[in-house]
PAZAPA-4460 file (N, C-alpha, C; in steps of 0.05 Angstrom, whole numbers, plus 32768, in hexadecimal, padded with zeros to 4 digits):
% residues 89
    n_x    n_y    n_z   ca_x   ca_y   ca_z    c_x    c_y    c_z   seq   type   mol
   8E43   840E   8891   8E53   8427   8891   8E44   843E   8884     1      M     A
   8E37   8438   886D   8E29   844D   885F   8E11   8457   886F     2      S     A
   8E05   8445   887F   8DEE   844D   8890   8DF8   8461   88A5     3      T     A
   8E0F   845C   88B0   8E1A   846E   88C4   8E20   848A   88B9     4      L     A
   8E2A   848B   88A1   8E30   84A4   8893   8E16   84B4   888E     5      V     A
   8E02   84A6   8883   8DE9   84B3   887D   8DDC   84BE   8896     6      V     A
   8DDB   84AE   88AB   8DCF   84B7   88C4   8DDE   84CF   88D0     7      L     A
   8DF9   84CE   88CE   8E09   84E5   88D8   8E03   84FE   88C8     8      T     A
   8DFF   84FC   88AE   8DF9   8513   889E   8DDD   851D   88A4     9      V     A
   8DCB   850C   88AB   8DAF   8514   88B1   8DAB   8520   88CD    10      L     A
   8DBE   851D   88DF   8DBB   8527   88FA   8DB7   8546   88FA    11      V     A
   8DC6   8556   88EC   8DC1   8573   88EC   8DA5   857A   88E0    12      P     A
   8D9C   856B   88CD   8D82   8571   88C1   8D6C   856B   88D6    13      V     A
   8D6E   8554   88E4   8D5A   854D   88F8   8D5B   8561   890F    14      W     A
   8D73   856A   8917   8D75   857D   892C   8D67   8598   8924    15      Y     A
   8D6C   85A1   890D   8D60   85BA   8903   8D42   85B8   8902    16      R     A
   8D38   85A1   88F9   8D1B   859C   88F8   8D0F   859D   8914    17      S     A
   8D1D   8591   8927   8D13   8590   8943   8D12   85AD   894E    18      A     A
   8D27   85BC   8949   8D28   85D8   8953   8D11   85E8   8947    19      V     A
   8D0D   85E6   892D   8CF8   85F5   8920   8CDC   85ED   892B    20      T     A
   8CD7   85D3   892F   8CBD   85CA   8939   8CB9   85D4   8956    21      A     A
   8CCE   85D3   8966   8CCC   85DC   8982   8CC7   85FA   8983    22      T     A
   8CD3   8609   8971   8CD0   8626   8971   8CB3   862E   896B    23      D     A
   8CA7   8620   8958   8C8B   8625   8951   8C78   861D   8968    24      E     A
   8C7E   8607   8975   8C6E   85FE   898C   8C70   8612   89A3    25      W     A
   8C88   861C   89A7   8C8C   8630   89BD   8C7B   8649   89B8    26      A     A
   8C7A   8652   899F   8C6A   866A   8998   8C4D   8664   899D    27      A     A
   8C43   864D   8997   8C27   8646   899B   8C20   8645   89B9    28      A     A
   8C32   8639   89C9   8C2D   8638   89E6   8C2E   8654   89F2    29      V     A
   8C41   8664   89E9   8C43   8680   89F3   8C29   868F   89ED    30      R     A
   8C1E   868B   89D5   8C05   8699   89CE   8BEE   8690   89E0    31      A     A
   8BEC   8676   89E6   8BD7   866C   89F7   8BDA   8677   8A14    32      L     A
   8BF2   8679   8A1D   8BF7   8684   8A38   8BEF   86A1   8A39    33      V     A
   8BF7   86B0   8A25   8BF1   86CD   8A24   8BD3   86D2   8A22    34      N     A
   8BC5   86C0   8A14   8BA8   86C3   8A11   8B99   86BE   8A2C    35      T     A
   8BA4   86AC   8A3B   8B96   86A4   8A54   8B9F   86B2   8A6D    36      G     A
   8BB2   86C3   8A6C   8BBD   86CF   8A85   8BA9   86E2   8A92    37      R     A
   8B9A   86F1   8A83   8B87   8703   8A90   8B6F   86F4   8A9D    38      K     A
   8B63   86E1   8A8F   8B4E   86D1   8A9D   8B58   86C2   8AB6    39      P     A
   8B71   86B8   8AB4   8B7C   86AA   8ACB   8B80   86BC   8AE2    40      L     A
   8B8B   86D4   8ADD   8B8F   86E8   8AF3   8B74   86EF   8AFF    41      A     A
   8B60   86F3   8AEE   8B45   86FA   8AF9   8B3A   86E4   8B0A    42      A     A
   8B3D   86CB   8B01   8B32   86B5   8B11   8B41   86B1   8B2B    43      S     A
   8B5A   86BA   8B2D   8B69   86B9   8B46   8B65   86D2   8B57    44      L     A
   8B54   86E5   8B4D   8B4F   86FD   8B5D   8B65   8711   8B5B    45      G     A
   8B74   8710   8B45   8B8B   8723   8B41   8B85   8735   8B2A    46      L     A
   8B91   874D   8B2B   8B90   8760   8B14   8BAB   8761   8B07    47      A     A
   8BAC   8761   8AED   8BC6   8762   8ADF   8BD2   877E   8AE4    48      L     A
   8BEC   877F   8AEB   8BFA   8798   8AEE   8BFE   87A6   8AD3    49      P     A
   8C06   87BF   8AD4   8C09   87CF   8ABC   8C24   87C8   8AAE    50      Q     A
   8C38   87C0   8ABC   8C52   87BB   8AB0   8C57   879D   8AAE    51      T     A
   8C67   8795   8A99   8C6D   8779   8A95   8C7E   876E   8AAC    52      L     A
   8C91   877E   8AB6   8CA2   8775   8ACC   8C91   876F   8AE5    53      A     A
   8C7E   8780   8AEB   8C6D   877B   8B02   8C5C   8763   8AFD    54      A     A
   8C53   875F   8AE5   8C43   8747   8ADF   8C53   872D   8AE2    55      E     A
   8C6C   872E   8ADA   8C7E   8717   8ADD   8C82   8711   8AFB    56      R     A
   8C86   8726   8B0B   8C88   8722   8B28   8C6F   8716   8B34    57      D     A
   8C58   8720   8B2B   8C3F   8715   8B35   8C3C   86F7   8B2E    58      M     A
   8C41   86EF   8B15   8C3F   86D3   8B0D   8C53   86C2   8B1C    59      W     A
   8C6B   86CD   8B21   8C7F   86BE   8B30   8C74   86B8   8B4C    60      T     A
   8C68   86CC   8B59   8C5D   86C8   8B74   8C46   86B4   8B73    61      M     A
   8C35   86B6   8B5E   8C1E   86A4   8B5C   8C28   8687   8B59    62      V     A
   8C3D   8683   8B49   8C47   8668   8B44   8C53   865C   8B5D    63      S     A
   8C5D   866D   8B6F   8C68   8663   8B88   8C53   865B   8B9D    64      R     A
   8C3A   8665   8B99   8C25   865E   8BAC   8C1E   8641   8BAD    65      L     A
   8C23   8632   8B97   8C1D   8616   8B98   8C30   8607   8BAA    66      S     A
   8C48   8612   8BAE   8C5B   8605   8BC0   8C58   860E   8BDD    67      R     A
   8C51   8627   8BE1   8C4F   8632   8BFC   8C35   8644   8BFE    68      I     A
   8C1E   8637   8BFD   8C05   8647   8BFC   8C00   8659   8C14    69      P     A
   8C08   8651   8C2B   8C02   8661   8C43   8C1B   866E   8C4F    70      Y     A
   8C2E   8673   8C3E   8C47   8680   8C47   8C42   869E   8C49    71      H     A
   8C51   86AB   8C5B   8C4D   86C8   8C5E   8C54   86D8   8C45    72      E     A
   8C64   86CC   8C33   8C6A   86D9   8C1A   8C52   86DB   8C07    73      R     A
   8C3D   86CC   8C0D   8C25   86CD   8BFC   8C18   86E9   8BFE    74      A     A
   8C1D   86F7   8C14   8C13   8713   8C16   8C1F   8726   8C02    75      A     A
   8C35   871E   8BF5   8C42   872F   8BE1   8C30   8732   8BC9    76      A     A
   8C1C   8721   8BC6   8C09   8723   8BB0   8BF3   8738   8BB5    77      L     A
   8BF2   8743   8BCD   8BDD   8756   8BD4   8BDB   876E   8BC1    78      D     A
   8BF1   877A   8BB8   8BEF   8790   8BA5   8BE2   8789   8B8A    79      P     A
   8BE2   876F   8B84   8BD7   8766   8B6A   8BBA   875D   8B6D    80      Y     A
   8BAF   875C   8B84   8B93   8752   8B88   8B80   8766   8B7C    81      R     A
   8B6C   875A   8B6E   8B57   876B   8B62   8B44   8775   8B77    82      A     A
   8B37   878B   8B72   8B24   8796   8B84   8B0C   8782   8B86    83      E     A
   8B03   877C   8B9E   8AED   8769   8BA0   8AD3   8776   8B95    84      P     A
   8AC4   8764   8B87   8AAB   876D   8B7C   8A95   8765   8B90    85      T     A
   8A81   8776   8B92   8A6B   8770   8BA4   8A54   8765   8B93    86      T     A
   8A4E   874C   8B98   8A37   8740   8B8A   8A1F   8741   8B9C    87      D     A
   8A09   874B   8B91   89F1   874B   8BA2   89E7   872F   8BA6    88      P     A
   89E1   8728   8BBE   89D9   870D   8BC4   89BB   870A   8BC4    89      V     A
***
């Protein structure tokens, strides 16, 4: 019986610890994603838009390409395409 009482009292402490650890992990993952978004866009041949809302729309469209790569909606990414560079051969 005493074990049940002790475990019941510890549940809120464990929950709070899990929430705190998850929050710190989320911040680290968010920082990694923000650091890599420009190189990823460049490697995909895209230019980052000026506004955050437009960038979110662009990444939403990019994420859908894995499900429907040759769908006509893929042309919606055209405004975000970077200007082609000419490499001397």
